[in-house]
N, C-alpha and C positions, 0 to 999 in steps of 0.2 A: 514467623511467617516468611515465606519466600517472596522475593521481589517479583513484580509483574514482568513477564517475559514478552517483549514486544519485537515483532518482526517489522522492519522498516525497508521500504523499497519505492522506487519510482517506476512508473509505467513507460519508461523510455530506455533505449539502449545507447542513445547518442552520447558520446564522450563528454561533451560540454553541455549536457542537458541542464536547463534551469530547474527542472523538477528533481533531478538528482541533487542539485545544490540545496533546494528547499528541504527535501527529506533528510539530507545530511544535517542541516541546521536543526531540524525538528528532533532528530535522533540525539543530538547533543543535549537538547533541552529535556528530553525524556530521561536520559541518564542522570542529569542534574536533579530531576524530580524523583529519582529513586528506582527507576526501572532498569532491568537488564535488557539491553537493546542489541539486536543483531541487524546490522545494516548490510543489505545485499544488493547486487547489481544483476538485473535480469540478463545482461550480456553474458554472464557466466552460466546461464541455463538455456543454451541454445536448444530448441526443439522444433521438429517439423510442425506444420499447421495441423491442428487436430483433425483426425480422419478416423472414423470408426472402423473402416476396413483395415487401415494400418494398425490400429490397436489390436484388432482381432488376429491379424496375421503375424505381427512381430511383438506384441505386448506393449507395455508402457515404456517410453524412452527413459533411459537412466536419469537424465536431467529432470524429467517430470517426477520421478520417484524421489530424487534429492530435494526438489522444491516442495513436494508433498510433505516429506519428513520435517522440513523447516516450518511450514505452515502449521502442521499438526502439533509440533513441540512448543509453539508459542501461544500465549494467551490472547494476544491482540495484534492488530495490524495498524501501522502508520503508513499511509499510502499517498504519494504525490503523483497525480495522474495528468499527463498532458492531454490537451483536447485536440483531437484530430478530426477536422471537418464536423465539429459540433458533437463529437462522441468519444468513446473510449479508444485507446490505441490498440492496434492489432496485436502487438507483442504482449500487452497486458491481458487482453481477452484470451489469447491463446494459452498463456500461462495458467490463467484461472480455469479454462476448459480442461486442460490436462490434469491439474491438481484436483479438480472436482470428480474425476473418474473414480469409481468404487475400487477399493482395495480389499483383498481377501482378509478376513479377520477383523476388519474395522467396520463400525457403523457407517451408514451413508453420510457423506459430507463431513466426515470427522475432522478434516483440515479447516473447516469453516464454521460449522454449526455451534452456536452459543458463544462465539468469540466476539470481541469488541473491535470496531474499526473506526479510525479517525482519518478523515479525508482532507486533502489539500490539492491545490493545482497552481500552476504557474504558466503564464502565457504573455507574449508581447502585446496581445490585444487588450482592449478596454475592459473585458469581463473577467480576465484572469483564468480562463478555463472553466468557468462556472457551468456552462451548458453540458460539458462532458461529465462533470461530477454527478449530475442527475442520473446519467446512464450507469456510472460506476456504482452509485448508491443502489440502484435497482438491481444490478447483477449481484452484489454482495448480500443484499437483503434477501433475495431469492434463495441464496445458498445458506441462509440461516444465521448470518452475522447480525449483531446488534450494531448498526452504523449510527454513531452519535449524530444528533441533529445539527450541531454546530460544525462548520467547515471553514476552510480558509482558501480564498482564491486571490492570488497575487497578480494584479494587472501590471502591464508595462514592465514585465519582469527584467528586461534587459537594462533597466535603470534602478532595480530594486535592491541590489546587494552591495554591501560594503566590501572592501578588499578581504576582510577576514571571514567572509561568508555569512555574516549577520545581515539582517534586513535594515535598510535605512529608515523606513517609515515606522515611527514608534507605535502608531495604531495597529498596523499590520503585524508588527513584532509582538505586540500585546495579545492580539487575537491568536497568533500561532502558539504563544506560550499558554494561553487559556485552553486551546484545543488539546495540546499535548498533555497538560495537567489533567484535563478531563478524561483522557484515555487512560492515563496512569491510575487516577483515583477510581474510576469506574471498574477497571480491571481488578484493582486491589480489593475493592468492596465486594465485587461479585465472586472473587476467588475462582475465576474461570478455570 
């Protein structure tokens, strides 16, 4: 049986993003748990804001197609999403909007439908990005993903990491390990 293929990304393009750091750590845990993980940076997939007129006149951007192919070729998603004003980041929502567009020869929402998602967030605030995760969960569920009920929100993230990129707090570290393990096990069991 093949290893679960997991696409890992952060909903931020900032170089020193705490969410990038968190999903990088989660990716290492997923690899340890037996998954084949592709960690990507949305900065490498620059796209215009979604616009139906633009899509009609020039087609889908090359980076939207590259990202679509990555989403489609993986069984699951590990996503660390920053919270911007209590919601989803614009770069993440834009990427999802472009990837969700229909492709000739594929069933609707082929890049999302029936796939597993594990969500996490990191924020300097006291809730750790928890409010934004509700929005991310709603968007991904609408697209047909099975979003696992457990999630991880790392509060006061500017104090949360050791120098090696691991989490200082054992409870939070354990919760992240459990979430990543659940993504790998669920994906493996469902053979998505």
